[in-house]
C-alpha positions as a Markdown table, in Angstrom:
| # | Residue | x | y | z |
|---|---|---|---|---|
| 1 | Unk | 115.0 | 113.1 | 109.0 |
| 2 | Unk | 116.0 | 110.7 | 106.2 |
| 3 | Unk | 117.0 | 112.4 | 103.0 |
| 4 | Unk | 115.5 | 111.4 | 99.7 |
| 5 | Unk | 117.9 | 111.2 | 96.7 |
| 6 | Unk | 116.9 | 113.9 | 94.2 |
| 7 | Unk | 118.2 | 112.0 | 91.1 |
| 8 | Unk | 115.8 | 109.5 | 89.7 |
| 9 | Unk | 117.3 | 106.0 | 89.5 |
| 10 | Unk | 116.6 | 103.8 | 86.5 |
| 11 | Unk | 116.1 | 100.1 | 87.3 |
| 12 | Unk | 115.4 | 96.7 | 85.8 |
| 13 | Unk | 113.1 | 94.4 | 87.7 |
| 14 | Unk | 114.2 | 90.7 | 88.0 |
| 15 | Unk | 112.0 | 87.8 | 89.1 |
| 16 | Unk | 112.2 | 84.0 | 89.2 |
| 17 | Unk | 109.0 | 82.0 | 88.4 |
| 18 | Unk | 109.3 | 78.7 | 90.3 |
| 19 | Unk | 105.8 | 77.6 | 89.1 |
| 20 | Unk | 104.0 | 78.5 | 92.3 |
| 21 | Unk | 100.3 | 79.5 | 92.6 |
| 22 | Unk | 101.2 | 83.2 | 92.4 |
| 23 | Unk | 101.9 | 84.8 | 89.0 |
| 24 | Unk | 105.4 | 86.3 | 88.9 |
| 25 | Unk | 104.1 | 88.9 | 86.4 |
| 26 | Unk | 101.7 | 90.1 | 89.1 |
| 27 | Unk | 104.4 | 90.1 | 91.7 |
| 28 | Unk | 106.6 | 92.2 | 89.4 |
| 29 | Unk | 103.7 | 94.6 | 88.9 |
| 30 | Unk | 103.6 | 95.1 | 92.6 |
| 31 | Unk | 107.5 | 95.4 | 92.7 |
| 32 | Unk | 107.1 | 98.1 | 90.0 |
| 33 | Unk | 104.7 | 100.0 | 92.3 |
| 34 | Unk | 107.2 | 99.7 | 95.2 |
| 35 | Unk | 110.0 | 101.0 | 93.0 |
| 36 | Unk | 107.9 | 104.0 | 91.9 |
| 37 | Unk | 107.0 | 104.7 | 95.5 |
| 38 | Unk | 110.8 | 104.7 | 96.3 |
| 39 | Unk | 111.4 | 107.2 | 93.5 |
| 40 | Unk | 112.8 | 104.9 | 90.8 |
| 41 | Unk | 111.9 | 104.6 | 87.1 |
| 42 | Unk | 111.4 | 101.1 | 85.8 |
| 43 | Unk | 113.1 | 100.7 | 82.4 |
| 44 | Unk | 112.4 | 97.0 | 81.9 |
| 45 | Unk | 111.8 | 93.6 | 83.5 |
| 46 | Unk | 113.2 | 90.1 | 83.2 |
| 47 | Unk | 111.6 | 86.8 | 84.4 |
| 48 | Unk | 113.3 | 83.4 | 84.5 |
| 49 | Unk | 111.2 | 80.2 | 84.8 |
| 50 | Unk | 113.2 | 77.7 | 86.8 |
| 51 | Unk | 112.5 | 75.1 | 89.5 |
| 52 | Unk | 114.5 | 76.9 | 92.2 |
| 53 | Unk | 116.3 | 80.2 | 92.7 |
| 54 | Unk | 120.0 | 80.0 | 91.8 |
| 55 | Unk | 121.9 | 79.9 | 95.1 |
| 56 | Unk | 124.8 | 81.9 | 93.7 |
| 57 | Unk | 123.4 | 84.4 | 91.3 |
| 58 | Unk | 119.6 | 84.3 | 91.8 |
| 59 | Unk | 119.1 | 83.7 | 88.0 |
| 60 | Unk | 120.9 | 81.3 | 85.7 |
| 61 | Unk | 124.0 | 82.1 | 83.5 |
| 62 | Unk | 122.0 | 82.6 | 80.2 |
| 63 | Unk | 119.6 | 85.0 | 81.8 |
| 64 | Unk | 122.5 | 86.9 | 83.4 |
| 65 | Unk | 123.9 | 87.6 | 80.0 |
| 66 | Unk | 120.5 | 88.7 | 78.8 |
| 67 | Unk | 120.2 | 91.0 | 81.9 |
| 68 | Unk | 123.7 | 92.5 | 81.1 |
| 69 | Unk | 122.4 | 93.4 | 77.6 |
| 70 | Unk | 119.2 | 94.9 | 79.0 |
| 71 | Unk | 121.1 | 97.1 | 81.4 |
| 72 | Unk | 123.3 | 98.4 | 78.6 |
| 73 | Unk | 120.4 | 99.0 | 76.3 |
| 74 | Unk | 118.3 | 100.9 | 78.9 |
| 75 | Unk | 121.3 | 102.6 | 80.6 |
| 76 | Unk | 119.8 | 101.4 | 83.9 |
| 77 | Unk | 121.7 | 102.1 | 87.1 |
| 78 | Unk | 120.7 | 99.0 | 89.0 |
| 79 | Unk | 118.4 | 96.0 | 89.3 |
| 80 | Unk | 115.7 | 95.1 | 91.8 |
| 81 | Unk | 115.2 | 91.4 | 92.5 |
| 82 | Unk | 111.8 | 90.2 | 93.6 |
| 83 | Unk | 113.0 | 88.1 | 96.5 |
| 84 | Unk | 115.4 | 88.5 | 99.5 |
| 85 | Unk | 119.0 | 87.9 | 98.4 |
| 86 | Unk | 121.8 | 86.4 | 100.4 |
| 87 | Unk | 125.1 | 88.3 | 100.7 |
| 88 | Unk | 126.7 | 85.8 | 98.3 |
| 89 | Unk | 124.0 | 86.5 | 95.7 |
| 90 | Unk | 124.4 | 90.2 | 96.1 |
| 91 | Unk | 128.2 | 90.0 | 95.8 |
| 92 | Unk | 128.1 | 87.7 | 92.7 |
| 93 | Unk | 125.5 | 89.8 | 90.9 |
| 94 | Unk | 127.5 | 93.0 | 91.5 |
| 95 | Unk | 130.6 | 91.3 | 90.2 |
| 96 | Unk | 128.9 | 90.1 | 87.1 |
| 97 | Unk | 126.7 | 93.2 | 86.3 |
| 98 | Unk | 128.8 | 96.1 | 87.7 |
| 99 | Unk | 125.7 | 97.9 | 88.9 |
| 100 | Unk | 123.6 | 98.5 | 92.1 |
| 101 | Unk | 121.8 | 95.4 | 93.3 |
| 102 | Unk | 118.7 | 95.8 | 95.5 |
| 103 | Unk | 116.3 | 93.1 | 96.7 |
| 104 | Unk | 112.6 | 93.3 | 97.6 |
| 105 | Unk | 113.4 | 93.5 | 101.3 |
| 106 | Unk | 115.8 | 96.4 | 101.0 |
| 107 | Unk | 113.4 | 98.3 | 98.8 |
| 108 | Unk | 110.5 | 97.9 | 101.3 |
| 109 | Unk | 112.9 | 98.9 | 104.2 |
| 110 | Unk | 113.8 | 102.0 | 102.1 |
| 111 | Unk | 110.2 | 103.0 | 101.6 |
| 112 | Unk | 109.6 | 102.5 | 105.4 |
| 113 | Unk | 112.6 | 104.7 | 106.2 |
| 114 | Unk | 111.2 | 107.5 | 104.0 |
| 115 | Unk | 107.6 | 107.1 | 105.5 |
| 116 | Unk | 108.5 | 106.8 | 109.2 |
| 117 | Unk | 107.2 | 109.8 | 111.1 |
| 118 | Unk | 106.9 | 109.0 | 114.8 |
| 119 | Unk | 109.9 | 108.2 | 117.1 |
| 120 | Unk | 108.6 | 104.6 | 117.4 |
| 121 | Unk | 108.4 | 104.2 | 113.6 |
| 122 | Unk | 111.9 | 105.5 | 113.1 |
| 123 | Unk | 113.3 | 103.1 | 115.8 |
| 124 | Unk | 111.5 | 100.2 | 114.2 |
| 125 | Unk | 112.7 | 100.9 | 110.7 |
| 126 | Unk | 116.3 | 101.4 | 111.8 |
| 127 | Unk | 116.2 | 98.2 | 113.8 |
| 128 | Unk | 114.9 | 96.3 | 110.8 |
| 129 | Unk | 117.5 | 97.9 | 108.5 |
| 130 | Unk | 120.4 | 97.1 | 110.8 |
| 131 | Unk | 119.3 | 93.5 | 111.2 |
| 132 | Unk | 119.1 | 93.1 | 107.5 |
| 133 | Unk | 122.5 | 94.7 | 106.9 |
| 134 | Unk | 124.3 | 92.8 | 109.8 |
| 135 | Unk | 123.7 | 89.5 | 107.9 |
| 136 | Unk | 124.9 | 91.0 | 104.6 |
| 137 | Unk | 127.8 | 93.2 | 105.4 |
| 138 | Unk | 130.2 | 91.5 | 103.0 |
| 139 | Unk | 127.7 | 91.6 | 100.1 |
| 140 | Unk | 126.5 | 95.1 | 100.6 |
| 141 | Unk | 129.8 | 96.8 | 100.9 |
| 142 | Unk | 130.6 | 97.3 | 97.2 |
| 143 | Unk | 127.1 | 98.2 | 96.2 |
| 144 | Unk | 126.9 | 101.0 | 98.7 |
| 145 | Unk | 130.2 | 102.5 | 97.9 |
| 146 | Unk | 129.6 | 102.2 | 94.1 |
| 147 | Unk | 126.4 | 104.3 | 94.0 |
| 148 | Unk | 126.3 | 106.2 | 97.3 |
| 149 | Unk | 122.8 | 107.5 | 97.9 |
| 150 | Unk | 119.5 | 106.6 | 96.3 |
| 151 | Unk | 117.4 | 103.6 | 97.0 |
| 152 | Unk | 118.6 | 101.4 | 99.8 |
| 153 | Unk | 120.7 | 104.0 | 101.5 |
| 154 | Unk | 117.9 | 105.9 | 103.3 |
| 155 | Unk | 117.7 | 105.6 | 107.0 |
| 156 | Unk | 120.8 | 105.1 | 109.1 |
| 157 | Unk | 123.0 | 106.8 | 106.5 |
| 158 | Unk | 126.1 | 105.6 | 104.7 |
| 159 | Unk | 128.5 | 106.0 | 107.7 |
| 160 | Unk | 126.4 | 103.7 | 109.8 |
| 161 | Unk | 126.2 | 101.2 | 106.9 |
| 162 | Unk | 129.9 | 100.8 | 107.0 |
| 163 | Unk | 130.0 | 100.1 | 110.7 |
| 164 | Unk | 131.5 | 96.8 | 111.6 |
| 165 | Unk | 129.4 | 94.0 | 113.1 |
| 166 | Unk | 130.3 | 94.9 | 116.7 |
| 167 | Unk | 129.0 | 98.5 | 116.3 |
| 168 | Unk | 125.9 | 97.2 | 114.6 |
| 169 | Unk | 125.2 | 94.8 | 117.4 |
| 170 | Unk | 125.7 | 97.6 | 120.0 |
| 171 | Unk | 123.3 | 99.9 | 118.0 |
| 172 | Unk | 120.7 | 97.0 | 117.7 |
| 173 | Unk | 120.9 | 96.5 | 121.5 |
| 174 | Unk | 120.3 | 100.2 | 122.2 |
| 175 | Unk | 117.4 | 100.4 | 119.7 |
| 176 | Unk | 115.8 | 97.3 | 121.3 |
| 177 | Unk | 116.0 | 99.0 | 124.7 |
| 178 | Unk | 114.4 | 102.1 | 123.3 |
| 179 | Unk | 111.7 | 100.0 | 121.6 |
| 180 | Unk | 111.0 | 98.2 | 124.9 |
| 181 | Unk | 110.2 | 101.6 | 126.5 |
| 182 | Unk | 107.9 | 102.5 | 123.7 |
| 183 | Unk | 106.2 | 99.0 | 123.9 |
| 184 | Unk | 105.7 | 99.5 | 127.7 |
| 185 | Unk | 103.9 | 102.8 | 126.9 |
| 186 | Unk | 101.8 | 101.1 | 124.2 |
| 187 | Unk | 100.8 | 98.4 | 126.7 |
| 188 | Unk | 99.9 | 101.1 | 129.2 |
| 189 | Unk | 97.6 | 102.7 | 126.7 |
| 190 | Unk | 96.0 | 99.3 | 125.9 |
| 191 | Unk | 95.4 | 98.7 | 129.6 |
| 192 | Unk | 93.7 | 102.1 | 129.9 |
| 193 | Unk | 91.5 | 101.3 | 126.9 |
| 194 | Unk | 90.6 | 97.9 | 128.5 |
| 195 | Unk | 89.7 | 99.6 | 131.7 |
| 196 | Unk | 87.5 | 102.2 | 129.9 |
| 197 | Unk | 85.4 | 99.3 | 128.6 |
| 198 | Unk | 85.5 | 100.7 | 125.1 |
| 199 | Unk | 85.7 | 98.1 | 122.3 |
| 200 | Unk | 88.6 | 98.5 | 119.8 |
| 201 | Unk | 88.2 | 97.8 | 116.0 |
| 202 | Unk | 91.4 | 97.4 | 114.0 |
| 203 | Unk | 91.5 | 98.4 | 110.3 |
| 204 | Unk | 93.7 | 95.9 | 108.6 |
| 205 | Unk | 94.3 | 95.1 | 104.9 |
| 206 | Unk | 96.7 | 95.0 | 102.0 |
| 207 | Unk | 98.7 | 98.2 | 101.4 |
| 208 | Unk | 96.7 | 100.8 | 99.5 |
| 209 | Unk | 93.4 | 99.0 | 100.1 |
| 210 | Unk | 92.0 | 102.3 | 101.5 |
| 211 | Unk | 92.2 | 101.8 | 105.3 |
| 212 | Unk | 93.1 | 105.4 | 106.0 |
| 213 | Unk | 90.4 | 106.7 | 103.6 |
| 214 | Unk | 87.8 | 104.6 | 105.5 |
| 215 | Unk | 89.0 | 105.9 | 108.9 |
| 216 | Unk | 89.0 | 109.5 | 107.6 |
| 217 | Unk | 85.5 | 109.1 | 106.1 |
| 218 | Unk | 84.2 | 107.7 | 109.5 |
| 219 | Unk | 86.1 | 110.0 | 112.0 |
| 220 | Unk | 87.6 | 112.9 | 110.1 |
| 221 | Unk | 90.9 | 111.7 | 111.4 |
| 222 | Unk | 92.9 | 113.7 | 108.7 |
| 223 | Unk | 95.3 | 110.8 | 108.1 |
| 224 | Unk | 97.5 | 111.1 | 104.9 |
| 225 | Unk | 95.9 | 109.4 | 101.9 |
| 226 | Unk | 97.7 | 108.9 | 98.7 |
| 227 | Unk | 98.1 | 106.3 | 95.9 |
| 228 | Unk | 101.6 | 105.4 | 97.0 |
| 229 | Unk | 102.2 | 102.1 | 98.9 |
| 230 | Unk | 102.7 | 102.3 | 102.7 |
| 231 | Unk | 101.4 | 105.8 | 103.2 |
| 232 | Unk | 100.5 | 104.9 | 106.8 |
| 233 | Unk | 103.3 | 103.5 | 109.0 |
| 234 | Unk | 102.2 | 104.8 | 112.4 |
| 235 | Unk | 99.0 | 103.5 | 114.0 |
| 236 | Unk | 96.4 | 106.1 | 114.6 |
| 237 | Unk | 93.4 | 105.6 | 117.0 |
| 238 | Unk | 90.3 | 107.7 | 116.8 |
| 239 | Unk | 87.0 | 107.6 | 118.6 |
| 240 | Unk | 83.9 | 106.8 | 116.6 |
| 241 | Unk | 80.3 | 107.3 | 117.8 |
| 242 | Unk | 78.1 | 104.6 | 116.3 |
| 243 | Unk | 74.8 | 106.3 | 117.4 |
| 244 | Unk | 74.4 | 109.2 | 119.7 |
| 245 | Unk | 75.8 | 107.3 | 122.8 |
| 246 | Unk | 77.8 | 104.2 | 121.8 |
| 247 | Unk | 81.5 | 104.9 | 121.3 |
| 248 | Unk | 84.1 | 102.6 | 119.8 |
| 249 | Unk | 87.8 | 103.1 | 119.1 |
| 250 | Unk | 89.1 | 102.7 | 115.5 |
| 251 | Unk | 92.7 | 101.9 | 114.9 |
| 252 | Unk | 94.4 | 102.2 | 111.5 |
| 253 | Unk | 97.4 | 99.8 | 111.0 |
| 254 | Unk | 100.4 | 99.5 | 108.6 |
| 255 | Unk | 99.4 | 97.8 | 105.4 |
| 256 | Unk | 100.3 | 94.1 | 104.7 |
| 257 | Unk | 102.1 | 93.0 | 101.5 |
| 258 | Unk | 103.2 | 89.6 | 100.1 |
| 259 | Unk | 106.7 | 88.6 | 100.9 |
| 260 | Unk | 106.7 | 91.0 | 103.9 |
| 261 | Unk | 110.3 | 90.9 | 105.2 |
| 262 | Unk | 110.6 | 89.0 | 108.4 |
| 263 | Unk | 113.0 | 91.8 | 109.7 |
| 264 | Unk | 110.1 | 94.2 | 109.4 |
| 265 | Unk | 107.5 | 91.9 | 110.9 |
| 266 | Unk | 109.8 | 91.5 | 113.9 |
| 267 | Unk | 110.6 | 95.2 | 114.2 |
| 268 | Unk | 107.0 | 96.3 | 113.7 |
| 269 | Unk | 105.6 | 93.6 | 116.0 |
| 270 | Unk | 104.2 | 96.1 | 118.6 |
| 271 | Unk | 102.5 | 98.1 | 115.8 |
| 272 | Unk | 101.2 | 95.0 | 113.9 |
| 273 | Unk | 100.0 | 93.5 | 117.2 |
| 274 | Unk | 97.3 | 96.2 | 117.4 |
| 275 | Unk | 95.2 | 93.8 | 115.3 |
| 276 | Unk | 95.8 | 90.9 | 117.8 |
| 277 | Unk | 94.7 | 93.1 | 120.7 |
| 278 | Unk | 91.6 | 94.5 | 119.0 |
| 279 | Unk | 88.1 | 93.1 | 119.7 |
| 280 | Unk | 86.9 | 93.4 | 116.1 |
| 281 | Unk | 88.9 | 93.2 | 112.8 |
| 282 | Unk | 87.8 | 95.4 | 109.9 |
| 283 | Unk | 89.4 | 93.9 | 106.8 |
| 284 | Unk | 89.6 | 96.5 | 104.0 |
| 285 | Unk | 89.9 | 95.0 | 100.5 |
| 286 | Unk | 90.5 | 96.8 | 97.3 |
| 287 | Unk | 87.7 | 95.4 | 95.2 |
| 288 | Unk | 89.0 | 97.1 | 92.1 |
| 289 | Unk | 92.3 | 95.2 | 92.2 |
| 290 | Unk | 92.6 | 92.1 | 89.9 |
| 291 | Unk | 94.8 | 90.5 | 92.6 |
| 292 | Unk | 92.1 | 90.9 | 95.2 |
| 293 | Unk | 91.9 | 87.2 | 96.2 |
| 294 | Unk | 95.7 | 86.9 | 96.5 |
| 295 | Unk | 95.8 | 90.0 | 98.6 |
| 296 | Unk | 93.1 | 88.7 | 100.9 |
| 297 | Unk | 95.0 | 85.5 | 101.4 |
| 298 | Unk | 98.1 | 87.5 | 102.3 |
| 299 | Unk | 96.2 | 89.5 | 105.0 |
| 300 | Unk | 94.7 | 86.3 | 106.6 |
| 301 | Unk | 98.1 | 84.6 | 106.6 |
| 302 | Unk | 99.7 | 87.7 | 108.3 |
| 303 | Unk | 96.9 | 87.8 | 110.9 |
| 304 | Unk | 97.4 | 84.1 | 111.6 |
| 305 | Unk | 101.2 | 84.8 | 112.2 |
| 306 | Unk | 100.3 | 87.6 | 114.6 |
| 307 | Unk | 97.9 | 85.4 | 116.5 |
| 308 | Unk | 94.9 | 87.5 | 115.6 |
| 309 | Unk | 92.6 | 84.6 | 114.7 |
| 310 | Unk | 89.2 | 83.8 | 116.1 |
| 311 | Unk | 88.0 | 87.4 | 116.2 |
| 312 | Unk | 84.8 | 88.9 | 114.7 |
| 313 | Unk | 85.7 | 90.0 | 111.1 |
| 314 | Unk | 84.0 | 92.6 | 109.0 |
| 315 | Unk | 85.3 | 92.6 | 105.4 |
| 316 | Unk | 84.8 | 95.8 | 103.4 |
| 317 | Unk | 85.0 | 95.4 | 99.7 |
| 318 | Unk | 86.2 | 99.0 | 99.2 |
| 319 | Unk | 86.6 | 101.2 | 96.1 |
| 320 | Unk | 83.2 | 100.3 | 94.6 |
| 321 | Unk | 83.3 | 103.6 | 92.8 |
| 322 | Unk | 86.2 | 102.3 | 90.6 |
| 323 | Unk | 84.2 | 99.2 | 89.4 |
| 324 | Unk | 82.5 | 99.4 | 86.1 |
| 325 | Unk | 79.8 | 97.0 | 87.2 |
| 326 | Unk | 79.7 | 97.0 | 91.1 |
| 327 | Unk | 79.0 | 93.5 | 92.2 |
| 328 | Unk | 78.4 | 91.9 | 95.6 |
| 329 | Unk | 81.5 | 90.0 | 96.8 |
| 330 | Unk | 81.5 | 87.6 | 99.7 |
| 331 | Unk | 84.3 | 86.8 | 102.1 |
| 332 | Unk | 83.5 | 83.3 | 103.6 |
| 333 | Unk | 86.1 | 83.8 | 106.3 |
| 334 | Unk | 84.3 | 86.9 | 107.6 |
| 335 | Unk | 81.2 | 87.4 | 109.7 |
| 336 | Unk | 80.1 | 90.4 | 107.6 |
| 337 | Unk | 80.8 | 91.4 | 104.0 |
| 338 | Unk | 80.0 | 95.0 | 103.0 |
| 339 | Unk | 80.6 | 96.7 | 99.7 |
| 340 | Unk | 82.0 | 100.2 | 100.5 |
| 341 | Unk | 83.4 | 103.3 | 98.9 |
| 342 | Unk | 85.3 | 105.7 | 101.2 |
| 343 | Unk | 84.9 | 108.3 | 98.4 |
| 344 | Unk | 81.1 | 108.2 | 98.0 |
| 345 | Unk | 80.2 | 107.0 | 101.5 |
| 346 | Unk | 78.6 | 103.8 | 100.2 |
| 347 | Unk | 78.3 | 101.1 | 102.9 |
| 348 | Unk | 79.6 | 103.2 | 105.8 |
| 349 | Unk | 76.2 | 103.3 | 107.5 |
| 350 | Unk | 76.0 | 99.5 | 107.1 |
| 351 | Unk | 79.4 | 99.3 | 108.7 |
| 352 | Unk | 78.3 | 101.4 | 111.7 |
| 353 | Unk | 75.2 | 99.1 | 112.1 |
| 354 | Unk | 77.4 | 96.0 | 112.0 |
| 355 | Unk | 79.8 | 97.4 | 114.6 |
| 356 | Unk | 76.8 | 98.3 | 116.8 |
| 357 | Unk | 75.3 | 94.8 | 116.4 |
| 358 | Unk | 78.6 | 93.2 | 117.4 |
| 359 | Unk | 79.0 | 95.3 | 120.5 |
| 360 | Unk | 75.3 | 94.6 | 121.5 |
| 361 | Unk | 76.1 | 90.9 | 121.7 |
| 362 | Unk | 78.1 | 91.4 | 124.9 |
| 363 | Unk | 75.6 | 93.8 | 126.4 |
| 364 | Unk | 72.4 | 93.5 | 128.4 |
| 365 | Unk | 69.5 | 95.9 | 127.9 |
| 366 | Unk | 68.1 | 97.3 | 131.1 |
| 367 | Unk | 65.1 | 99.5 | 132.0 |
| 368 | Unk | 65.4 | 100.4 | 135.7 |
| 369 | Unk | 64.3 | 103.0 | 138.2 |
| 370 | Unk | 67.2 | 104.1 | 140.5 |
| 371 | Unk | 66.9 | 105.8 | 143.8 |
| 372 | Unk | 68.6 | 109.2 | 143.8 |
| 373 | Unk | 71.1 | 107.8 | 146.3 |
| 374 | Unk | 72.2 | 105.3 | 143.5 |
| 375 | Unk | 73.4 | 108.0 | 141.1 |
| 376 | Unk | 76.9 | 106.4 | 141.3 |
| 377 | Unk | 75.6 | 103.3 | 139.5 |
| 378 | Unk | 74.3 | 105.5 | 136.7 |
| 379 | Unk | 77.8 | 107.0 | 136.4 |
| 380 | Unk | 79.2 | 103.5 | 136.0 |
| 381 | Unk | 76.7 | 102.8 | 133.2 |
| 382 | Unk | 77.7 | 106.1 | 131.6 |
| 383 | Unk | 81.4 | 105.2 | 131.5 |
| 384 | Unk | 81.3 | 101.5 | 130.9 |
| 385 | Unk | 78.1 | 101.0 | 128.9 |
| 386 | Unk | 75.7 | 102.9 | 126.8 |
| 387 | Unk | 73.2 | 105.2 | 128.5 |
| 388 | Unk | 70.2 | 105.4 | 126.1 |
| 389 | Unk | 68.1 | 107.7 | 128.3 |
| 390 | Unk | 67.6 | 109.0 | 131.8 |
| 391 | Unk | 64.5 | 110.6 | 133.2 |
| 392 | Unk | 64.2 | 112.4 | 136.5 |
| 393 | Unk | 60.9 | 111.4 | 138.2 |
| 394 | Unk | 59.7 | 112.3 | 141.7 |
| 395 | Unk | 60.4 | 108.7 | 142.8 |
| 396 | Unk | 63.9 | 108.4 | 141.3 |
| 397 | Unk | 65.8 | 108.3 | 138.0 |
| 398 | Unk | 64.3 | 106.1 | 135.2 |
| 399 | Unk | 67.2 | 104.7 | 133.1 |
| 400 | Unk | 67.3 | 102.8 | 129.8 |
| 401 | Unk | 70.7 | 101.5 | 129.0 |
| 402 | Unk | 72.9 | 98.8 | 127.5 |
| 403 | Unk | 75.5 | 97.5 | 130.0 |
| 404 | Unk | 78.4 | 95.0 | 129.5 |
| 405 | Unk | 77.8 | 91.6 | 131.0 |
| 406 | Unk | 80.8 | 92.0 | 133.4 |
| 407 | Unk | 79.3 | 95.0 | 135.2 |
| 408 | Unk | 75.6 | 93.9 | 135.1 |
| 409 | Unk | 75.8 | 92.6 | 138.7 |
| 410 | Unk | 77.2 | 96.0 | 139.9 |
| 411 | Unk | 74.4 | 98.2 | 138.5 |
């Protein structure tokens, strides 16, 4: 288990506004949430408007002086920068500020380390952490020895952080092999699902959009729900009955976030790919969040990177119970848009109906009288399709069913 540092750290958030479409203030609001999730207290923030990020110190000289004063005034123990820093930037900032320097990537990795529960999750996190640190050994050294423990030191532990590049490379190779075995197991499960004929719907969305709450409301899965970011790291798959006989598998996935570190995307590829292998995408959106449109864009961009395009999408505008005036939102990239509330149950029946409708598109409805000797065919319908009713008559078995197109010729 990874240990959490008991002493609360006080940090200053630092961002650079390069004039892009995204507001840096909004990005720092999210960074503040991430810091809180990691157990830090935010004492202040500093934003510099400049054309590009400073290659040596992230922010310019004038702002660096301002940041020094802010650190002294607030007695903060470190800073968190809103972008991924190079080892040169980390080293220079530490030299100038004499405090702990953390970037957005290290912060997210730290949260993942604290949240990882399964063996697979822990391997994925450690792999991402080591890859990140291998490229920054020179810059990270002082920071870790200066303020041992706390944010950025969860996971592999301080001794491992001081390993030289050779040891890190060996450890990465070993973790990759372990992950390969886990991925083989995951592929085996996917293969079994495919054979069963059951459709898979993947719940995707921005972190804290309410994916776990939706899955719990539908299936009583008992997944951890809380207001913290990244409360779900490990995928959970549960069976959901849409009516009395039609079953579908529902998979909850890790939440997406803007500026998602590429180390994490690579390490968590097998988990994130659940969306790419699913038949249906259920995109859960926090309709109460002012950054809703930006968050939806991030989700679609991440899905595109994972190769999960071209699937049927149901968008749930969740957390309707938090809206003062619930309105009808529409996602023009989705096939269905449904206002929902996992808390009140609003829209969940509509979601079930939408899922049933999608499954029906690939099925053929049959009403047929089978000879008693053909009972084996009815068993195929029962396992691969949806048996609506069967009635035993003197002349045979009367069946009403929905069957997938690929087995229609066999039944």
